[in-house]
Phi, psi and omega in degrees: 000135174278127182238340183277129173287351173259019177293145170310328182294315184291323184288323181292321176290319186294330186284334180272358186246339194282193189288345179252012190299328187292314188294314176295316176300315176299318180295317193253354179065036181237149174214169176250130171252120185241118173129156188282323182290321174300322179300315177308310180289329180286336171281337174231067188299150184274349176210162194277346170265014180303159174308145179244137175298139175249322186202145172247132173244133182212144170278183185297325184287312179304315184294324183294328185283319186295315176297333177278347184257328190238152175286151178302328176288342175284309182296329182294353177285340187240152174281125182244130182244112174301131172225156175293164172302322175299313180293317175293329176287334175292319182288316188288144174250012175275152177303314176233116178291142178271354177087004171222139175212149191227142167267117182245151170265134180302159178290147180262013178286117177257163174301325182297322176290324177296318178301319183287319179290335173285314175298335178270352174090010182274343180234114183234355183227111183230138170248129189239133180230127187261117178052042181291134182248345186258124183293333174289318173302323188283326179291316181299314183295323177302311181296322182287316177304316176302309190302320190252017161086028169299151175267345186184153180238128181232151178234140181286169166303158178067021167262174183298152174279122191286353184258008178286156184298326175295320177291323176306309185296323181290337176285343181042055174087348181291346176299336176266004178262341181205157182293139170234132186233128172272158177052052182259118187289142175305331176281340170294322179300304185298321178292321178301310179302322175294317187285331173265003183053032180262132182295150177255117180262098186269112179277118185210140185302331180264013183305140182281347181246145176271150181303321186297342179272344187277136174222120179203119178280333175250126184199154158251108183258133186244131179234134195265182182299155179304316191258320192263350182069199189288154176285159176287116179258009182293336198258001186287145181305304179261147182244093175291178173289096175264132178228130184262125193231135185249153176253121188285144178221144182279321188274191183273349183295142181276344184195161179253150170304143190300323178296317176302312178295325175298312183297314174305309191291327183279326174291329179288321186288337180263001190294326179294322174289320172305323175292335179272345185281000000 
């Protein structure tokens, strides 16, 4: 068991979580997943290119929880390093550690793979987020997309780091359930919509069509920046089937938080399949 707060293991984890953590994560393709719920999904991922566990750190209590949930044959696939409660507290950036933490390698699912599968008809429901800035919002929309049957979630350049600790925690394990791809340019999305003949649903407060009137089994849904809204699509070279959609509201508020809007929209788009399940 590791008991020293000066262990290289502690320094390694803290480097991935500290002020320069994003730079280290990007350079090495490694991130930290902290918490039991995320660990459950990481140990049983929902698709083959999901982020892969490289090493698990766990307290005595954390190991007992893992052993109660997973067979020994499952756990034997990974290196589990026992650490003291003090060491886990030093490693974790959560207010209260759940006693389990993993070093993981980022997903190998690329936009090129997504494009190929979309053109083959294997991916038909995509949520795209343009310049999202808040890590909590990013984690929430990944979780909502998972809950309501999206095939993939995409983020544009200049969006939040989806492998930041706050985003990982906010996904509550959904990062391992469906492909999530960063740095996808807007023109790649519009070209994909044209090539696959999938409508591009742009959610905007001034949209001419109401969400209540919308029915679509195949879609690329586009949600904008928290402050600036959706991007200007009038100058794009290719013109896909673009539909501007608004969410009707009864109260006096002018708009919804982007994570709330995405959750409402994706739920509505899934209602036909939810009723059939």
